[in-house]
Structure formats: structure tokens, C-alpha cells
C-alpha positions in Angstrom: 0.0 0.0 0.0 2.8 2.4 0.9 4.6 1.6 -2.3 1.6 2.4 -4.4 1.1 5.8 -2.6 4.7 6.8 -3.2 4.4 6.0 -6.9 1.2 8.1 -7.1 2.9 11.1 -5.4 5.9 10.8 -7.8 3.7 10.8 -10.8 1.8 13.9 -9.6 5.1 15.8 -9.0 6.4 14.8 -12.4 3.2 16.1 -14.1 3.3 19.4 -12.2 7.0 19.9 -13.1 6.4 19.2 -16.8 3.4 21.6 -16.8 5.6 24.3 -15.3 8.3 23.8 -17.9 5.6 23.9 -20.7 4.3 27.2 -19.3 7.8 28.7 -19.1 8.6 27.6 -22.6 5.3 29.1 -23.9 6.0 32.4 -22.2 9.6 32.5 -23.4 8.5 31.7 -26.9 6.3 34.8 -26.9 9.3 37.0 -25.8 9.4 39.8 -23.3 6.3 42.0 -22.9 6.8 45.5 -24.4 4.7 48.7 -24.8 5.0 50.7 -28.0 4.2 54.3 -28.7 4.4 56.5 -31.8 6.5 59.6 -31.9 4.4 62.8 -31.5 4.8 66.4 -32.6 4.8 68.5 -29.4 5.8 71.9 -28.2 9.1 71.6 -26.2 11.3 74.1 -24.5 15.0 74.3 -23.9 16.1 76.0 -20.7 19.2 76.6 -18.5 19.5 76.8 -14.8 21.3 79.7 -13.2 21.9 80.3 -9.4 20.8 83.8 -8.4 19.9 86.2 -5.6 16.9 88.3 -4.9 17.9 91.9 -4.9 16.4 95.4 -4.7 15.7 96.6 -8.2 16.5 100.2 -7.3 18.8 101.2 -4.5 21.3 103.9 -3.5 24.4 103.4 -1.4 26.2 106.5 -0.2 29.9 106.3 0.7 32.4 108.9 2.1 34.1 110.4 -0.9 37.7 111.4 0.0 37.8 114.1 -2.6 34.6 115.8 -1.3 35.6 115.9 2.3 34.0 114.4 5.3 30.3 114.0 5.7 29.3 116.5 8.5 25.7 115.7 9.0 23.3 112.8 8.3 19.8 114.1 8.1 17.8 110.8 8.0 17.4 107.8 10.2 16.8 104.1 9.5 13.2 103.4 8.6 12.5 106.9 7.2 10.6 107.2 4.0 12.2 109.5 1.5 11.3 111.0 -1.9 13.5 111.5 -4.9 15.5 114.7 -4.2 15.4 114.5 -0.4 18.6 115.8 1.2 20.1 112.9 3.1 23.4 114.3 4.3 25.8 117.2 4.0 29.6 117.4 3.6 31.6 119.7 5.8 31.2 123.2 4.3 33.4 125.2 6.6 36.0 126.4 4.0 33.3 127.2 1.5 31.3 129.1 4.0 34.3 131.2 4.8 34.9 131.8 1.1 31.2 132.9 0.7 31.5 135.2 3.6 34.6 136.8 2.1 32.9 137.3 -1.3 29.8 138.9 0.4 32.1 141.4 2.2 33.8 142.3 -1.1 30.5 142.7 -2.8 29.3 145.0 0.0 32.5 147.0 -0.3 32.0 147.3 -4.0 28.5 148.7 -3.6 29.8 151.2 -1.1 32.4 152.3 -3.6 29.8 152.7 -6.3 27.6 154.8 -3.9 30.6 157.0 -3.1 31.4 157.6 -6.7 27.7 158.5 -7.4 27.8 161.0 -4.6 31.0 162.5 -6.1 29.3 162.8 -9.5 26.3 164.5 -7.9 28.6 167.0 -6.1 30.3 167.8 -9.5 26.9 168.6 -11.0 26.3 171.1 -8.1 29.7 172.6 -8.6 29.1 173.0 -12.3 25.9 174.9 -11.6 27.7 177.4 -9.3 30.6 177.8 -11.9 28.1 178.5 -14.6 26.8 181.5 -12.7 30.3 182.8 -12.1 32.2 181.8 -15.3 29.6 180.8 -17.8 28.6 177.4 -19.3 31.7 176.9 -21.4 34.3 177.7 -18.8 32.3 175.8 -16.1 32.2 172.6 -18.3 35.9 173.0 -19.1 36.8 172.9 -15.4 34.4 170.1 -14.3 34.5 167.7 -17.3 37.9 166.0 -16.6 36.9 165.2 -13.1 33.5 163.9 -14.3 35.1 161.6 -16.8 37.4 160.2 -14.1 34.5 159.6 -11.7 32.4 158.0 -14.5 35.3 155.6 -15.4 35.8 154.7 -11.7 32.0 153.9 -11.4 32.2 151.7 -14.4 35.2 149.8 -13.0 33.4 149.4 -9.7 30.3 148.0 -11.4 32.5 145.5 -13.3 34.2 144.4 -10.1 30.9 143.9 -8.4 29.6 141.9 -11.4 32.6 139.6 -11.2 32.1 139.1 -7.5 28.5 138.2 -8.0 29.5 135.5 -10.6 32.0 134.1 -8.0 29.3 134.1 -5.4 27.0 132.2 -7.7 29.7 129.6 -8.3 30.3 129.2 -4.6 26.6 128.7 -3.9 26.5 126.0 -6.6 29.4 124.3 -4.9 27.6 124.5 -1.6 24.6 122.7 -3.2 27.0 120.0 -4.4 27.8 119.3 -0.7 24.2 118.2 -0.3 23.7 114.5 -0.8 20.3 113.9 -2.2 18.2 110.7 -2.8 18.1 109.5 -6.4 14.9 107.5 -5.8 11.8 107.2 -3.6 12.0 104.5 -1.0 13.0 103.7 2.5 16.2 104.3 4.5 17.4 100.7 5.1 20.6 101.4 6.9 22.5 104.3 8.5 26.1 103.5 9.6 28.4 105.4 11.9 30.3 108.2 10.4 34.0 107.3 10.0 36.9 109.0 8.1 37.5 107.4 4.7 40.3 104.9 4.7 41.7 104.0 1.2 43.1 100.7 2.7 39.8 99.4 3.9 36.6 98.3 2.2 34.0 100.8 3.1 30.4 100.1 4.3 27.9 102.6 2.9 27.0 105.5 5.2 23.4 105.4 4.0 21.6 102.7 2.1 18.2 103.4 0.5 16.0 101.0 -1.4 12.5 100.2 -2.4 11.4 96.8 -0.9 8.3 96.7 -3.1 10.4 96.4 -6.3 12.6 93.3 -6.5 14.7 91.7 -9.2 16.6 88.4 -9.5 20.2 88.7 -10.4 22.6 85.9 -11.5 25.6 85.3 -13.7 26.0 83.5 -17.0 29.0 81.7 -18.4 30.5 82.9 -21.7 28.7 80.2 -23.6 25.3 80.7 -21.9 25.5 84.5 -22.3 25.2 83.9 -26.1 22.0 81.9 -25.6 20.1 84.3 -23.4 18.5 87.6 -24.5 16.1 90.2 -23.2 12.5 89.2 -23.1 13.0 85.5 -22.5 10.7 83.9 -19.9 12.1 82.7 -16.6 10.9 80.7 -13.6 12.2 81.4 -10.2 12.4 78.9 -7.3 13.6 79.1 -3.7 14.6 76.4 -1.3 13.0 78.5 1.4 9.5 77.9 -0.2 10.0 74.7 -2.4 6.4 74.4 -3.3 6.2 77.8 -4.9 7.6 79.3 -8.1 7.4 82.8 -9.6 7.3 83.9 -13.3 9.7 86.5 -14.6 11.3 87.9 -17.7 15.0 88.6 -18.6 15.4 92.4 -18.5 19.2 92.7 -18.9 22.1 90.7 -20.1 25.5 92.3 -19.2 27.7 93.4 -22.1 30.8 93.5 -19.9 32.1 90.8 -17.6 31.0 90.9 -14.0 34.1 91.9 -12.0 32.4 91.7 -8.6 33.7 88.2 -7.8 36.9 88.2 -5.8 39.9 86.7 -7.7 43.2 85.5 -6.2 46.3 87.2 -7.6 47.5 85.1 -10.5 44.2 83.3 -10.9 42.6 83.2 -14.3 38.8 82.7 -14.4 36.4 82.5 -17.3 34.4 85.6 -17.8 30.9 85.8 -16.1 28.2 88.0 -17.4 25.4 89.4 -15.2 21.7 88.7 -15.9 18.7 90.4 -14.4 15.1 89.0 -14.2 12.1 91.3 -13.7 9.6 89.4 -11.5 6.0 89.5 -12.7 4.5 87.7 -9.7 4.2 88.9 -6.1 7.4 87.8 -4.4 6.9 89.8 -1.2 7.1 86.6 0.9 10.8 86.5 0.2 13.5 89.0 1.3 16.4 90.7 -0.5 19.4 88.4 -0.3 17.5 85.1 -0.6 19.1 82.6 -2.9 17.2 81.5 -6.0 17.3 79.0 -8.8 16.6 80.8 -12.1 15.3 78.6 -15.0 15.5 80.6 -18.2 13.6 79.4 -21.2 16.1 79.8 -24.1 14.1 78.1 -26.9 10.5 77.0 -27.6 9.5 75.0 -30.7 7.4 72.2 -32.0 9.4 69.0 -32.5 9.1 65.2 -32.9 9.3 63.6 -29.5 9.5 60.2 -27.8 9.6 59.2 -24.1 13.1 59.7 -22.6 13.2 56.2 -21.2 12.9 54.8 -24.8 16.3 56.2 -25.6 19.4 54.0 -25.1 23.1 54.6 -25.6 25.9 52.4 -26.7 29.5 53.6 -27.6 28.4 57.2 -27.7 25.6 56.4 -30.1 21.9 56.7 -29.3 19.3 54.3 -30.4 15.8 53.0 -29.8 14.0 49.7 -30.4 11.1 49.7 -32.9 8.3 47.2 -32.9 8.0 45.6 -36.4 6.2 42.4 -37.2 6.3 41.3 -33.6 10.0 41.8 -33.2 12.3 44.4 -31.7 14.4 46.2 -34.3 17.3 48.4 -33.3 17.2 51.9 -34.8 19.9 54.6 -34.4 18.5 58.1 -33.8 19.8 61.6 -33.4 18.6 63.3 -30.2 18.1 67.0 -29.6 17.0 68.7 -26.4 15.3 67.1 -23.5 12.4 68.6 -21.7 10.6 66.9 -18.8 10.2 63.2 -19.6 10.4 63.8 -23.4 13.3 63.9 -25.8 13.5 65.6 -29.2 14.2 63.4 -32.2 16.2 65.1 -34.9 16.7 62.2 -37.2 16.0 58.4 -37.5 12.2 58.3 -36.8 8.9 59.3 -38.3 5.5 59.6 -36.8 4.5 56.3 -38.3 7.1 54.3 -36.4 6.3 52.3 -33.2 8.9 52.8 -30.5 9.2 50.5 -27.6 8.9 52.8 -24.6 10.0 50.3 -21.9 13.1 48.6 -23.3 14.7 46.0 -21.0 18.1 44.3 -20.9 16.5 41.3 -22.6 15.8 43.2 -25.8 18.1 42.7 -28.8 17.8 43.3 -32.5 15.4 40.9 -34.1 14.1 39.4 -30.9 10.4 38.3 -30.9 8.4 40.3 -28.3 5.0 40.3 -26.8 3.4 43.7 -27.5 0.8 44.8 -25.0 
């Protein structure tokens, strides 16, 4: 009885094993399962990523100018709101004030001289009247005329001197106005630092910093190569690690024509040129603050192109290729790839819209292999 039982069990096991082998062979005969898609004409974009910083669009920084003297008075405080043209500070005007006082005294002296000459001329007229009664008109005029000509000339010279002094005074007053430091924009006083004498050996901090927090701009730098790809008017997307779920739209407003020399360079070091780029921000970005780090994605190209899924593209020995589905088999096809955007890749050459491209190629695929298309 036991012997028959073991024989029965062995037969069952053998049948199950043979069935499994048959199923495996049947599956293998069909080949690996694949999914095929047709290339599509789609609008794609090419973009480049640039690190940047959120900055004030308009700002004014005032430093101590060594050639203008020392700033004597700061007339604003942090937090003050100022309009364009507001006087913010004044340079020391002691020497110019002394010069103006000297000129005013000379002008006053000149006017006194003119008044004195006019009195002398009036006295000559009175003397001439008296002489006419005594000597007659001709003789009176003969005696008075030389003195009158001398006094008239002296008055003319005094007037010329006063006119010259008035011109000098006007020039001094203009120079005094130059000692007034005025705001070049409307905004807020962001920082007022302690007044210190200018030191040519030290990097100075601005005495006064003015800006408008309501107008922000994103600024970054481009490599030599990228600077040729970017132009004003291109669309941009701004992102920040501080608020990873948000993004802001903008537009390129400026691409520097000259290299950005603000980056420190070690003596003897040679660096590739970098060019500044500015992005005007269309969306409300008031949640961020000036100085925040940004990622700027600039859209450099937008076009309609033939595309396929990026995962369909394979590489071998610097060549790119895909597998096509033809007559139930995978067929290797070399392609020329353009730009990548999202999960799609542009196909420049090697495919048409009628082709069927295997979108999920596996390591099992090879040229001419029978496949099971889903």
C-alpha cells in the first residue's frame, strides 16, 4: 500500500513539473512584454539653470568720498521714507562758508564804492551849476568835465568788479549745493552706519543705504557660452529652497555686455568671464526678502518637434538608439537626439510619426528578438 502511494505522489510531482516547464517555454516563446508608442509632434522648451539672488531693483548706497571731504551731518534715520531729491546728508562746508562770507564782504565793499562815486558825481553837478553863474557854461564845463570823466570811469570799473564778485558768489553757492547728498529714488532708509573717516586701505560700508522693498529683481551670472543663448524678453521661472512648493514667473530684462568683476579673484588666478543677468519678476514675491538665494530657470528656446519618451532612448558607444516594434519583433534603430524637456526627448533624425517605438526597453531586448506587444 505504501509503495503504491509513493508511486502516485511521484507521478503527480512529475506532471506538475512538466506543466511548469511547458508554461515557461510558452512564455519564453512569446518573448518579453513591451509597450510601443508612436513619436508625437509636441511643443518643447530648452532651458538653462542659473543660481541667483533676490535683490532690490533700485537702491542707492552713499559712501564717504575722499575728494569731497567728510560728511558732516546725516539728516535721515533708519526706517525713514524719502522721496527723490530729499537731502540725506551734507559734507563739511566750513571752508566754502568762509569763502562765501569773504565774497559777500567784497560785494558790499563794491556797492559802497559805487555809492561813493555816485555822490561825487552829484557833487560835481552842483559845482558845475555854481561855476556857470560865475564863469559861464563853457568855462564851467571845461573845469568840471575832466573830473566827471574820471569819476564815471571809476564807477564803471566798480560795477565790473561787483559783477565779477556776483559771478564768483553764484559759483560758490552752486558748490555748496554739491555738498548736499540727495536721494536719487523714492524709497526707505534701510541702513545708516556710523560716520568714519574714509580709509583707502579698507573696504567701506555705505554711510546710508536706500531702497524700495516693493520692487525686487533676480540677479545671477552667465558663463561665456550661456550668455550667447540668453537675450532680453526670455521667460524665466524662479524657485527658492525656502519655499520649495512655490515658483514665480519673470522675464529677462538685462544681459550684461561687460564681464562681472564683482567676484573676488586670487592674484595670478585666471577665471572664465561671467556676465550678469537680471530678471524682472511678474508675480508677487513679497514673501521673500532681499538676499534670498534663488534658482533661475531661463527658457532659451521653444519649438514644435518630434518627441518620444526619454526612457525609450538607449546609448551604446556614444551612439543613441531605440527599439522599434516591427512584425512582432524588436528592431534596433539609431537616432539623433536634440533637447530634453521633462520626460520627453526631441528626435532630430531616425524616426517618423508612423514608427512604433518600444517605450519600456529592457536588458533582454536585442535586434530581431520576438516580443509580446501589449
